[in-house]
C-alpha positions in Angstrom: 0.0 0.0 0.0 2.8 2.4 0.8 4.1 2.0 -2.7 0.8 2.8 -4.4 0.4 6.1 -2.4 4.0 6.8 -3.2 3.3 6.3 -6.9 0.0 8.0 -6.7 1.2 10.7 -4.2 1.7 9.0 -6.1 -3.3 10.4 -6.5 -8.0 14.7 -8.9 -10.1 17.6 -9.5 -13.4 15.7 -9.7 -16.6 17.4 -10.3 -18.3 15.2 -7.7 -18.1 11.5 -7.2 -21.6 10.5 -7.2 -24.8 10.4 -9.1 -28.3 11.0 -7.8 -27.6 9.5 -4.4 -29.4 6.2 -5.1 -26.1 4.4 -5.4 -24.4 6.0 -2.4 -22.5 3.4 -0.4 -22.5 2.9 3.4 -19.2 3.8 5.0 -18.4 0.0 5.4 -19.3 -0.8 1.8 -17.3 2.2 0.5 -14.2 1.3 2.6 -14.4 -2.3 1.6 -14.7 -1.6 -2.1 -12.1 1.1 -2.2 -9.7 -1.0 -0.2 -10.1 -3.9 -2.7 -9.3 -1.5 -5.5 -6.2 -0.1 -3.7 -5.0 -3.7 -2.9 -5.4 -4.7 -6.6 -3.4 -1.6 -7.6 -0.7 -2.3 -5.1 -0.3 -5.8 -6.5 -0.1 -4.5 -10.1 2.5 -1.9 -9.1 4.4 -4.6 -7.2 4.6 -6.6 -10.4 6.4 -3.8 -12.2 9.5 -4.2 -10.0 11.9 -1.4 -9.2 13.6 0.3 -12.1 17.3 -0.2 -12.1 18.2 2.4 -14.8 17.0 5.5 -16.3 15.7 3.5 -19.3 13.8 1.2 -17.0 12.4 4.2 -15.1 10.8 5.5 -18.3 9.0 2.2 -18.8 8.1 2.0 -15.1 6.6 5.5 -15.1 4.6 4.7 -18.2 3.2 1.5 -16.7 2.6 3.1 -13.3 0.7 5.8 -15.0 -1.5 3.2 -16.6 -2.1 1.3 -13.4 -2.8 4.6 -11.5 -5.2 5.8 -14.2 -7.1 2.5 -14.1 -7.3 2.7 -10.4 -8.7 6.2 -10.4 -11.3 5.1 -13.0 -12.4 2.3 -10.7 -12.5 4.5 -7.6 -14.5 7.1 -9.5 -17.3 4.5 -9.9 -17.8 4.5 -6.1 -20.2 6.9 -4.5 -18.9 7.5 -1.0 -21.1 8.4 1.9 -21.7 12.1 2.1 -19.4 12.5 5.2 -16.5 11.1 3.2 -17.0 12.9 -0.1 -14.7 15.9 0.6 -11.8 13.7 1.7 -12.4 11.3 -1.2 -12.4 14.2 -3.7 -9.1 15.5 -2.2 -7.6 12.1 -2.4 -8.6 11.6 -6.1 -7.3 15.2 -6.9 -3.9 14.3 -5.5 -3.9 11.0 -7.4 -4.7 12.9 -10.6 -1.7 15.2 -9.9 0.5 12.2 -9.5 -0.7 10.8 -12.9 0.5 14.0 -14.5 3.8 13.8 -12.6 4.3 10.2 -13.8 3.9 11.5 -17.3 6.6 14.1 -16.6 8.8 11.5 -15.0 8.4 9.3 -18.1 9.4 12.2 -20.3 12.4 13.2 -18.2 13.6 9.6 -18.0 13.1 9.2 -21.8 15.3 12.2 -22.3 17.9 10.7 -20.0 17.6 13.7 -17.6 18.4 12.0 -14.3 18.4 15.3 -12.3 14.9 16.2 -13.5 13.7 12.6 -13.1 15.0 12.6 -9.5 13.3 15.9 -8.8 9.9 14.7 -10.1 10.2 11.4 -8.2 10.8 13.3 -5.0 7.6 15.3 -5.7 5.7 12.1 -6.3 7.1 10.6 -3.1 5.8 13.5 -1.0 2.6 11.6 -0.1 1.7 13.5 3.1 -1.2 15.3 1.3 -2.5 12.1 -0.2 -2.3 10.3 3.1 -4.2 13.0 4.9 -6.9 12.9 2.2 -7.1 9.1 2.3 -7.5 9.3 6.0 -10.3 11.9 5.7 -12.1 9.6 3.2 -12.0 6.7 5.6 -9.4 4.9 3.4 -6.6 4.2 5.8 -5.8 1.1 3.8 -5.1 3.4 0.8 -3.0 5.9 2.7 0.3 4.5 1.6 -0.9 4.1 -2.0 -1.2 7.7 -3.0 
């Protein structure tokens, strides 16, 4: 989980996460479903392995961007309870930022710019904001994923 938040916040200016309220989940349902999504993302990211070179970093960033985007799409399908909506929106906003940063990381690594890649990776690794938002959304299991 730590790695997913790292990659996400590694993790979204959403214009709301729900529909008409008919599909709004209970807190327990929301946490269970979101945790399952985060766990799946963590497993997928773990399968990527750690990049050992700038060339591998480019591929890693591209794949991590795909996994993270897929995860956000799945999370957006959930309608959290009203009490968790603000935290969930903040969490998703941070994840969207990370997706953009992963694109920048891929570009820097592709250009062989290790200094820029390192700077961007550091920004992605600053997951305090994502962790706070995950906590506010009741998603303690996803804290380390952003």
